[in-house]
C-alpha positions as CSV (number, residue, x, y, z in Angstrom):
1,M,9.7,-18.8,31.4
2,S,9.4,-17.2,28.0
3,L,6.6,-14.7,27.2
4,R,3.5,-16.0,25.3
5,V,2.8,-13.7,22.4
6,L,-0.5,-13.8,20.4
7,V,-0.2,-12.2,16.9
8,V,-3.6,-11.6,15.2
9,G,-3.5,-11.1,11.4
10,G,-1.3,-13.1,9.0
11,G,-0.3,-10.4,6.6
12,I,3.3,-9.2,6.2
13,A,3.0,-7.2,9.4
14,G,1.8,-10.2,11.4
15,L,4.5,-12.4,9.9
16,T,7.2,-9.9,10.7
17,A,5.9,-9.6,14.3
18,A,6.0,-13.3,14.7
19,L,9.5,-13.6,13.3
20,G,10.7,-10.8,15.6
21,S,9.1,-12.2,18.7
22,A,10.3,-15.8,18.0
23,K,13.8,-14.5,17.5
24,R,13.7,-13.2,21.1
25,G,12.8,-16.7,22.3
26,Q,9.1,-16.0,22.9
27,Q,6.3,-18.5,22.4
28,V,4.2,-17.2,19.5
29,L,0.8,-18.1,18.1
30,L,-0.2,-16.4,14.8
31,I,-3.9,-16.4,13.9
32,E,-5.2,-15.7,10.4
33,K,-8.8,-15.8,9.4
34,Q,-8.1,-16.7,5.8
35,E,-6.9,-20.1,4.7
36,R,-3.5,-18.6,3.5
37,L,-1.2,-16.1,5.0
38,G,-0.1,-13.0,3.2
39,G,-3.2,-10.9,2.7
40,L,-2.8,-8.7,-0.3
41,L,0.7,-10.1,-0.8
42,A,-0.6,-13.6,-1.6
43,S,-0.3,-14.8,-5.2
44,W,-2.3,-17.3,-7.2
45,R,-1.8,-19.5,-10.2
46,D,-4.3,-19.8,-13.1
47,E,-4.5,-23.5,-13.7
48,E,-5.6,-23.1,-17.3
49,T,-2.6,-21.0,-18.5
50,G,-0.1,-21.8,-15.7
51,C,0.4,-18.0,-15.2
52,W,1.0,-16.5,-11.8
53,F,-0.7,-13.2,-10.7
54,D,-0.5,-10.9,-7.7
55,R,-3.3,-9.0,-6.0
56,G,-2.0,-5.7,-7.5
57,T,1.4,-4.1,-7.5
58,H,3.6,-5.5,-4.7
59,I,7.4,-5.3,-5.0
60,P,9.1,-5.9,-1.6
61,A,11.9,-3.4,-0.8
62,S,14.6,-3.4,1.9
63,T,13.9,-1.1,4.9
64,G,17.4,0.2,5.7
65,D,17.4,-1.8,9.0
66,A,20.3,-4.2,8.5
67,T,19.0,-6.9,11.0
68,L,15.5,-6.8,9.6
69,D,16.6,-6.8,6.0
70,E,18.8,-9.9,6.6
71,I,15.8,-11.7,8.0
72,L,13.4,-10.7,5.3
73,F,15.7,-10.9,2.3
74,G,19.1,-12.3,3.2
75,W,18.2,-15.8,2.3
76,M,17.2,-15.0,-1.3
77,A,19.3,-17.0,-3.8
78,E,20.6,-15.1,-6.9
79,E,19.2,-17.8,-9.3
80,E,15.7,-17.5,-7.9
81,W,15.3,-13.8,-7.0
82,Q,15.9,-10.5,-8.9
83,K,17.5,-7.8,-6.8
84,L,16.4,-4.5,-8.3
85,S,18.4,-1.3,-7.7
86,C,15.5,0.7,-9.3
87,V,11.8,0.0,-9.5
88,K,10.6,1.4,-12.9
89,A,7.4,3.2,-12.0
90,G,5.4,5.4,-14.4
91,T,2.2,7.5,-14.6
92,F,-0.5,8.3,-17.0
93,W,-2.3,11.7,-16.6
94,N,-3.8,14.3,-18.9
95,G,-3.6,11.9,-21.8
96,R,0.1,11.4,-21.6
97,M,2.2,8.5,-20.2
98,Q,5.4,9.4,-18.2
99,S,7.3,6.1,-18.0
100,E,10.5,7.6,-16.3
101,S,9.0,8.7,-13.0
102,P,6.3,7.8,-10.5
103,C,5.5,11.5,-10.1
104,L,2.9,13.5,-12.1
105,D,4.4,15.5,-15.0
106,L,3.0,19.0,-14.9
107,R,4.2,19.6,-18.4
108,S,1.1,17.6,-19.6
109,L,-1.1,20.5,-18.5
110,D,-2.2,23.1,-21.1
111,P,0.4,25.9,-21.3
112,N,-1.6,28.5,-19.3
113,S,-2.4,26.0,-16.5
114,F,1.2,24.9,-16.4
115,V,2.4,28.5,-15.9
116,R,-0.1,29.2,-13.1
117,V,0.7,25.9,-11.3
118,I,4.4,26.4,-11.5
119,E,4.0,30.0,-10.1
120,E,2.0,28.7,-7.2
121,I,4.1,25.7,-6.2
122,T,7.5,27.5,-6.6
123,D,6.3,30.5,-4.4
124,R,9.2,30.7,-1.9
125,G,6.9,32.5,0.5
126,R,4.6,29.4,0.7
127,P,6.2,27.1,3.4
128,M,5.1,23.5,3.7
129,H,2.6,23.2,6.5
130,G,2.0,19.4,6.1
131,G,-1.7,19.8,7.3
132,L,-0.8,21.4,10.6
133,G,-3.8,23.3,11.8
134,C,-5.9,22.3,8.8
135,A,-9.5,21.0,9.2
136,N,-9.5,19.1,5.9
137,L,-7.4,18.3,2.9
138,R,-8.6,21.2,0.9
139,Q,-7.2,23.7,3.4
140,E,-3.9,21.8,3.4
141,L,-3.5,21.7,-0.3
142,D,-4.4,25.4,-0.7
143,A,-1.8,26.3,1.9
144,D,1.0,24.1,0.6
145,Y,0.4,24.1,-3.2
146,G,-2.2,26.9,-3.9
147,P,-5.9,26.9,-4.8
148,F,-5.5,26.7,-8.5
149,T,-3.0,23.8,-8.2
150,R,-5.4,22.0,-5.9
151,E,-8.4,22.5,-8.2
152,R,-6.5,21.6,-11.5
153,V,-4.1,18.9,-10.3
154,F,-5.3,17.3,-7.1
155,D,-9.1,17.4,-7.1
156,P,-9.8,15.4,-10.3
157,A,-7.5,12.5,-9.2
158,L,-8.7,12.5,-5.6
159,K,-12.4,12.4,-6.8
160,K,-11.4,9.4,-9.0
161,F,-9.7,7.5,-6.1
162,Y,-11.9,8.5,-3.1
163,G,-15.2,9.4,-4.8
164,T,-15.3,12.7,-3.0
165,G,-13.7,16.1,-3.0
166,S,-10.7,17.4,-0.9
167,E,-13.1,19.4,1.3
168,N,-14.4,16.0,2.6
169,L,-11.0,14.4,3.1
170,A,-8.6,14.5,6.0
171,P,-5.2,16.3,5.8
172,G,-2.6,14.0,4.3
173,A,-5.1,11.9,2.3
174,H,-3.2,12.7,-0.9
175,R,-0.1,11.0,0.3
176,L,-1.7,7.6,0.0
177,F,-1.5,8.0,-3.7
178,G,2.0,9.6,-3.9
179,M,0.8,13.1,-4.8
180,M,3.5,15.1,-3.0
181,R,6.2,15.9,-5.6
182,F,5.7,16.9,-9.2
183,I,7.8,17.2,-12.4
184,G,7.8,20.8,-13.4
185,P,10.4,23.1,-15.0
186,D,13.4,21.7,-16.9
187,A,15.8,19.4,-15.2
188,D,18.5,22.1,-14.5
189,T,16.0,24.6,-13.1
190,T,14.5,21.8,-10.9
191,R,17.8,20.9,-9.4
192,E,18.4,24.5,-8.4
193,L,14.9,25.0,-7.0
194,K,15.1,21.8,-5.0
195,L,17.9,23.3,-2.9
196,D,15.2,25.2,-1.1
197,P,13.7,22.7,1.5
198,N,10.2,24.0,0.9
199,L,10.4,23.5,-2.9
200,D,12.2,20.2,-2.5
201,G,9.0,18.9,-0.9
202,R,7.0,19.9,-4.0
203,L,9.2,19.2,-7.0
204,A,10.6,15.9,-8.3
205,H,13.7,15.2,-10.3
206,H,12.9,14.4,-13.9
207,N,14.6,11.0,-13.8
208,G,12.7,8.9,-11.3
209,R,14.9,5.9,-12.0
210,A,17.9,6.8,-9.9
211,V,19.8,3.9,-8.4
212,S,19.1,3.5,-4.7
213,D,21.2,1.9,-2.0
214,L,18.0,0.1,-0.9
215,R,17.1,-2.9,-3.0
216,S,13.7,-4.2,-4.2
217,F,13.0,-7.9,-4.8
218,Y,10.8,-10.0,-7.1
219,P,10.9,-13.7,-7.8
220,K,12.2,-14.8,-11.2
221,R,9.4,-17.3,-11.3
222,G,6.0,-17.3,-9.6
223,G,4.5,-14.3,-7.8
224,C,5.2,-12.1,-4.9
225,G,3.5,-14.7,-2.7
226,R,6.7,-16.7,-2.8
227,W,8.2,-14.2,-0.4
228,V,5.3,-14.7,2.1
229,D,5.5,-18.5,1.7
230,R,9.3,-18.5,2.6
231,L,8.7,-16.2,5.6
232,E,6.0,-18.5,6.8
233,C,8.4,-21.5,6.6
234,M,11.0,-19.5,8.6
235,A,8.4,-18.6,11.2
236,R,7.4,-22.2,11.6
237,E,11.1,-23.3,11.8
238,Q,11.6,-20.9,14.6
239,G,8.8,-22.5,16.6
240,T,5.9,-20.2,15.7
241,H,2.5,-22.0,15.9
242,I,0.4,-20.8,12.9
243,Q,-3.3,-21.4,12.6
244,T,-5.2,-20.3,9.5
245,G,-8.9,-20.3,8.8
246,L,-9.5,-19.2,12.3
247,S,-10.5,-15.9,14.0
248,V,-10.5,-14.5,17.5
249,D,-14.0,-14.3,18.9
250,L,-13.4,-12.9,22.4
251,I,-10.6,-11.4,24.4
252,D,-10.7,-11.6,28.2
253,P,-8.7,-8.6,29.3
254,E,-8.4,-9.6,32.9
255,A,-7.3,-13.2,32.4
256,R,-5.5,-12.3,29.1
257,V,-7.0,-15.2,27.3
258,A,-8.3,-15.3,23.7
259,L,-11.3,-17.5,22.8
260,L,-10.9,-18.7,19.2
261,A,-13.6,-19.5,16.7
262,D,-13.1,-23.3,17.0
263,G,-13.8,-23.1,20.7
264,T,-10.2,-23.4,21.9
265,S,-8.6,-20.7,24.0
266,W,-5.0,-19.4,24.3
267,A,-3.5,-17.6,27.2
268,F,-1.0,-14.9,26.4
269,D,1.2,-12.3,28.0
270,R,1.3,-10.0,25.1
271,L,-1.0,-9.3,22.1
272,I,0.1,-7.9,18.8
273,W,-2.9,-6.9,16.8
274,T,-2.5,-6.1,13.1
275,L,-6.2,-5.6,12.2
276,P,-8.3,-2.5,12.7
277,A,-8.4,-1.4,16.3
278,G,-12.2,-1.4,16.4
279,L,-12.2,-5.2,16.0
280,L,-10.0,-5.6,19.0
281,L,-12.2,-3.3,21.1
282,R,-15.3,-5.3,20.2
283,A,-13.6,-8.6,20.9
284,A,-12.6,-7.3,24.4
285,G,-16.2,-6.2,25.1
286,L,-15.3,-2.5,25.0
287,S,-17.4,0.2,23.3
288,L,-16.1,2.1,20.4
289,P,-15.3,5.8,21.1
290,G,-17.7,8.2,19.6
291,G,-20.2,5.6,18.4
292,G,-17.7,3.9,16.1
293,S,-19.4,4.7,12.8
294,A,-18.3,2.2,10.1
295,P,-15.6,3.6,7.7
296,K,-16.1,3.6,3.9
297,F,-13.7,1.8,1.6
298,S,-13.1,2.0,-2.1
299,R,-13.7,-1.5,-3.6
300,V,-10.9,-2.9,-5.7
301,R,-11.5,-5.0,-8.8
302,L,-8.5,-6.9,-10.2
303,H,-8.4,-7.8,-13.8
304,H,-5.8,-10.4,-14.6
305,F,-4.9,-10.7,-18.3
306,K,-3.0,-13.0,-20.6
307,C,-2.8,-11.0,-23.8
308,K,-1.9,-11.3,-27.4
309,G,0.0,-8.2,-28.2
310,R,3.1,-6.3,-27.1
311,L,4.1,-4.1,-24.2
312,Q,5.0,-0.5,-25.3
313,T,7.0,0.4,-22.1
314,D,9.7,-1.1,-20.0
315,A,8.0,0.1,-16.7
316,H,7.3,-2.4,-14.0
317,Y,4.0,-0.7,-13.3
318,I,2.0,2.4,-14.4
319,T,-0.4,4.3,-12.1
320,C,-3.2,6.1,-13.9
321,Y,-4.3,9.4,-12.3
322,D,-6.4,10.4,-15.3
323,P,-10.1,10.7,-14.2
324,D,-11.3,9.8,-17.7
325,F,-10.0,6.3,-17.2
326,H,-11.2,3.5,-14.9
327,A,-7.8,1.8,-14.5
328,F,-5.9,2.7,-11.4
329,R,-2.7,0.7,-11.7
330,A,-1.3,-1.8,-14.1
331,T,1.4,-4.4,-13.1
332,L,3.5,-5.5,-16.1
333,Y,4.9,-8.9,-15.1
334,D,6.9,-9.4,-18.3
335,N,9.0,-6.4,-17.4
336,L,9.4,-7.7,-13.9
337,Q,10.3,-11.2,-15.1
338,P,11.7,-10.9,-18.6
339,G,13.0,-14.4,-18.5
340,E,9.4,-15.7,-18.1
341,S,8.0,-13.9,-21.0
342,D,6.6,-16.0,-23.9
343,G,5.5,-13.1,-26.0
344,S,2.0,-13.0,-24.6
345,P,2.1,-10.3,-21.9
346,R,0.7,-10.9,-18.4
347,I,-0.9,-7.9,-16.8
348,T,-2.9,-7.2,-13.6
349,V,-5.0,-4.0,-13.7
350,E,-6.4,-2.6,-10.5
351,V,-9.7,-0.6,-10.7
352,L,-10.8,1.4,-7.7
353,V,-14.5,1.7,-7.3
354,P,-15.3,4.5,-4.8
355,P,-18.3,3.6,-2.5
356,T,-20.4,6.2,-4.1
357,E,-19.9,4.9,-7.6
358,G,-21.4,2.0,-9.6
359,E,-19.9,-0.8,-11.6
360,C,-16.7,-0.5,-13.6
361,L,-15.5,-1.6,-17.0
362,E,-14.9,-5.2,-17.8
363,G,-12.1,-7.0,-19.6
364,A,-12.3,-5.6,-23.2
365,G,-12.9,-2.1,-21.9
366,I,-9.8,-2.3,-19.7
367,I,-7.6,-3.5,-22.6
368,S,-9.0,-0.6,-24.6
369,E,-7.8,1.8,-21.9
370,L,-4.3,0.2,-21.8
371,I,-4.1,0.7,-25.6
372,R,-5.2,4.4,-25.3
373,M,-2.6,4.9,-22.5
374,G,0.1,3.5,-24.8
375,I,0.9,0.6,-22.4
376,V,0.2,-2.1,-24.9
377,S,0.2,-2.2,-28.7
378,K,-3.0,-1.3,-30.7
379,D,-3.5,-4.9,-31.8
380,T,-3.6,-6.2,-28.2
381,R,-6.5,-8.4,-27.3
382,P,-7.2,-10.6,-24.2
383,L,-6.6,-14.3,-24.5
384,R,-7.6,-14.9,-20.9
385,C,-9.2,-12.6,-18.4
386,L,-9.9,-13.4,-14.7
387,V,-11.5,-11.0,-12.2
388,Q,-11.1,-10.8,-8.5
389,D,-13.1,-8.5,-6.2
390,L,-11.6,-7.3,-2.9
391,A,-14.3,-6.1,-0.6
392,R,-12.0,-3.7,1.2
393,G,-9.5,-1.6,-0.7
394,F,-8.3,1.9,0.3
395,P,-10.2,3.5,3.2
396,V,-11.8,6.8,2.4
397,Q,-9.8,9.1,4.6
398,T,-12.3,11.5,5.9
399,P,-11.6,13.6,9.0
400,D,-14.2,11.5,10.9
401,F,-12.4,8.3,9.8
402,I,-9.0,9.6,11.0
403,H,-10.4,10.9,14.2
404,S,-12.1,7.6,14.9
405,V,-8.9,5.6,14.2
406,N,-7.0,7.8,16.6
407,Q,-9.6,7.5,19.3
408,Q,-9.7,3.8,19.0
409,A,-5.9,3.6,19.2
410,R,-6.0,5.7,22.4
411,R,-8.7,3.5,23.9
412,V,-6.6,0.4,23.2
413,E,-3.6,2.0,24.9
414,Q,-5.5,3.1,27.9
415,D,-7.7,0.0,28.5
416,L,-5.7,-2.9,27.0
417,P,-2.1,-2.3,28.3
418,F,-1.1,-5.8,27.1
419,A,-1.9,-5.0,23.5
420,V,-0.1,-3.2,20.8
421,L,-1.4,-2.2,17.4
422,A,0.9,-2.8,14.4
423,G,0.9,-2.3,10.7
424,R,-2.1,-0.7,9.0
425,G,-4.2,-1.6,12.1
426,S,-2.3,1.0,14.1
427,G,-3.4,3.9,11.9
428,G,0.1,5.1,12.0
429,C,1.4,3.8,8.6
430,F,0.1,2.4,5.3
431,F,3.1,1.8,3.1
432,M,4.9,-1.5,3.4
433,K,8.3,-0.2,4.4
434,D,6.8,1.9,7.2
435,A,4.7,-1.0,8.4
436,L,7.7,-3.3,8.5
437,L,9.9,-0.9,10.4
438,E,7.1,-0.2,12.9
439,V,6.2,-3.8,13.5
440,W,9.9,-4.8,13.9
441,R,10.3,-2.1,16.5
442,I,7.2,-3.4,18.3
443,A,8.5,-6.9,18.3
444,Q,11.8,-5.6,19.9
445,T,10.4,-3.1,22.4
446,G,6.8,-4.0,23.0
447,E,5.5,-0.5,22.3
448,S,3.3,0.8,19.6
449,H,3.9,4.2,17.9
450,T,1.3,5.8,20.2
451,K,3.0,4.5,23.3
452,A,6.4,5.5,22.1
453,A,5.2,9.1,21.2
């Protein structure tokens, strides 16, 4: 008799877990609280304009695992999907746009600051510690990059994103926003310096558009949600039972039965949980370690625009690290889907609102920022502006938050041996590629990253 697997959470991690489990011949039930699967990867269509928009920048990329990539992307038809050998990512910082790289360009610093920062981060006597033995992010950054670099480069952006200083953040919190490598000296000098493993971890090549063996994908029409919709169809075709608009109220650990919000129950042999671990512990009637204080999240406000004007860059998306601007990231659909462009650019701008901050700019103010950043022409104005608020964006990664996540994961491992945490719910990964690889391994082995360690 095949195993009965309950997957909770219908984002990309839950879908991948369901596909992997069903591929092994297991009976799978996938539960999602929202009416549609996909989470942040769901897209929606503005009925007035017919335009499709995503919930931020989401460009699926292959993982390097041949079997998994065949399942996730092997079905994509050339006439319907673009296969990108390079995602064109840019940044805006210190009043300057760098459209050739996703890494911050230190050359935008004033000359004196540039010299001091380069001296600090190219100090060959400063090995990369990666947060080992550090109580907070400030200690890690001072050790790995230097105190002046931390103060001048890291702290303003981190305060913008998290609403607090590096002394209140956990080691590694800067990685969530890609702040590891930086563009520094000229290209030839950089290539020579990067031969040193320590400096390679701090310096980026000037051209961030190198062709990769791994491919990224985006539909030629519609939004990223088309990917999720196809994976949902595949899961159903493989026999996965999917219920949306439904949550798990209770878990009986002894009987291994889940009581669902509609009053029905489902017996399972194995539980793959892709939501925060604290929700699983509560459902199972277990106390949260250390009191379980609620984490803080930056809110995300999405501004979806149809504009009159012109794009001034060919980048697919631009991330704004400049603390003088509200915008966090702009997705430029016309560059992702050139065949769909009608001369009126479609843009989604994400604005992070830290929990300690108030309200943010509205439509006209955001367009003004895009003009100042050089993303759109000076005559650009919004023809249509729609706003979405996401209650939970990025978690504020304080030491207490990371400690709580780790404690909860250990409690699940010790007291709920039938359950594995996957995706962001595991606390072990945040980026899509890492989450996909982890959940695929879980579907194949039955072990979370904590159990495999």
